[in-house]
PAVO-395794 format. One line per 2 residues: number of its first residue (from 1); their letters; for each residue x, y, z of C-alpha. Coordinates in nm, 4 decimals, always signed. Each point is the difference from the previous one (the first is absolute). Example, Ala and Ser with C-alpha at 12.3 -4.5 7.8 and 13.67 -1.06 7.14 Angstrom:
2
1> as> +1.2300,-0.4500,+0.7800; +0.1370,+0.3440,-0.0660 $
This chain:
112
1> mk> -1.9227,-11.1633,+3.4002; +0.2607,-0.0508,-0.1492 $
3> kl> +0.3431,+0.1179,-0.0500; +0.1394,-0.1033,-0.3985 $
5> ei> +0.3680,+0.0565,-0.0060; +0.0609,-0.0388,-0.4671 $
7> vv> +0.3618,+0.0181,-0.0927; +0.0512,+0.0734,-0.3567 $
9> kp> +0.1951,+0.1531,-0.2480; +0.0523,+0.3877,-0.0086 $
11> ek> -0.1224,+0.0046,-0.3517; -0.2954,-0.1168,+0.1340 $
13> le> -0.0910,+0.2044,+0.3137; -0.2109,+0.1797,-0.2535 $
15> dl> -0.2407,-0.2334,-0.0492; -0.0323,-0.1849,+0.3132 $
17> km> -0.1245,+0.4518,+0.0819; -0.2483,-0.1029,-0.2734 $
19> il> -0.1247,-0.2439,+0.1650; -0.0585,+0.1004,+0.3406 $
21> de> -0.1796,+0.2680,-0.0862; -0.2445,-0.1978,-0.1551 $
23> ck> -0.0299,-0.1845,+0.3123; -0.0466,+0.3244,+0.2356 $
25> as> +0.3114,-0.1196,+0.1652; +0.0182,+0.3226,+0.2064 $
27> gl> +0.3565,-0.0032,+0.0692; +0.3581,-0.1153,-0.0905 $
29> mi> +0.3407,-0.0175,+0.0717; +0.3150,-0.0682,-0.1675 $
31> tn> +0.3119,-0.0284,+0.0015; +0.2889,-0.1474,-0.2508 $
33> im> +0.1856,-0.3434,+0.1266; +0.2849,-0.1599,-0.1474 $
35> gy> +0.0249,-0.4092,-0.0128; -0.0718,-0.3522,-0.1579 $
37> gn> -0.2120,-0.2700,-0.0566; +0.0782,-0.3760,-0.0108 $
39> qk> +0.1012,+0.1014,-0.4024; +0.3215,+0.1434,+0.2774 $
41> gf> +0.0769,+0.2630,-0.2534; +0.1816,+0.0554,-0.3300 $
43> rq> +0.2529,-0.0397,-0.2104; +0.1673,+0.2752,-0.2128 $
45> ly> +0.2893,+0.0748,-0.2224; +0.1723,+0.3136,+0.0100 $
47> rg> +0.3551,+0.0896,-0.1677; +0.0412,-0.3467,-0.0457 $
49> ae> +0.0025,-0.1275,+0.4171; -0.3041,-0.1412,+0.0973 $
51> yq> -0.2126,+0.0945,+0.3274; -0.2829,-0.1968,+0.2268 $
53> vn> -0.2884,+0.3475,+0.0363; -0.2060,-0.1421,+0.2775 $
55> ll> -0.1000,+0.3175,+0.1411; -0.2907,+0.1173,-0.2402 $
57> pk> -0.2180,+0.3456,+0.1196; -0.3687,-0.0599,+0.0476 $
59> vk> -0.2264,+0.1646,+0.1768; -0.2011,-0.0752,+0.2900 $
61> ve> -0.3915,+0.1485,+0.0593; -0.1688,-0.0277,+0.3059 $
63> sv> -0.3453,+0.0606,+0.0255; -0.2959,-0.0994,+0.3027 $
65> vd> -0.3456,-0.1189,-0.1760; -0.3200,-0.1167,+0.0463 $
67> de> -0.0282,-0.4412,-0.0480; -0.2393,+0.0396,-0.3369 $
69> aa> +0.2166,+0.2938,-0.1552; +0.2998,-0.2523,+0.1373 $
71> vq> -0.1171,-0.2316,-0.2830; -0.0725,+0.2576,-0.2338 $
73> ii> +0.3628,+0.1315,+0.0132; +0.1513,-0.3626,-0.0137 $
75> dk> -0.1807,-0.0677,-0.3063; +0.0931,+0.2366,-0.1478 $
77> vv> +0.3212,+0.0081,+0.0349; +0.0825,-0.3456,-0.1031 $
79> dr> -0.2076,+0.0082,-0.2818; +0.1189,+0.4059,-0.1461 $
81> in> +0.4251,-0.0210,+0.1431; +0.0553,-0.3398,-0.1090 $
83> tg> +0.2803,+0.0111,-0.2574; +0.0882,-0.3697,+0.0412 $
85> ny> +0.2793,+0.0314,+0.0604; +0.2622,-0.0243,+0.3660 $
87> gd> +0.0297,+0.2898,+0.1785; -0.4309,+0.1007,-0.0538 $
89> gk> +0.0298,+0.0156,+0.3898; -0.2453,-0.1013,+0.3375 $
91> if> -0.2574,+0.0997,+0.1446; +0.0110,-0.0257,+0.3790 $
93> vy> -0.3262,+0.0070,+0.1710; -0.0521,+0.0086,+0.3677 $
95> dv> -0.3033,+0.0146,+0.2241; -0.0312,+0.3362,+0.2239 $
97> ed> -0.1175,+0.0139,+0.3213; -0.1685,+0.3901,+0.0093 $
99> av> +0.1366,+0.3193,-0.1131; -0.0002,+0.3466,+0.1655 $
101> ri> -0.0602,+0.3338,-0.0759; +0.2704,+0.1446,+0.1789 $
103> rt> -0.2365,+0.3793,-0.1127; -0.3051,-0.0599,+0.1006 $
105> ge> -0.0041,-0.3589,+0.1750; -0.1410,-0.1181,-0.2169 $
107> rg> +0.0014,-0.4698,-0.0407; -0.0377,-0.2473,-0.2036 $
109> ae> -0.1134,+0.0067,-0.3539; -0.0766,+0.3649,+0.0800 $
111> al> +0.3667,+0.1162,+0.0794; +0.1218,-0.0983,-0.3952 $
């Protein structure tokens, strides 16, 4: 099992949810976050004054899926959400040792 942490622009959330549904992800968690990457934000001119905007709004979507679904999701996200511009986002992949459904005590893939 893999845990995917996918960080994207808020306007790409619906596209990402469609991809996760297509790949049969059984659940997801969404968090509104702010941050910046290598570009360190951007400069903006407002009423003649220049401002450095470095905390940009992002959305973090987390989901635990089986290994095959993780590969499909990553490929589809890179293919469909990519605009070629800075700030498209990142995908972090973690190994998940076990999962337990509290209600039934099921473990592993059955708990997803």
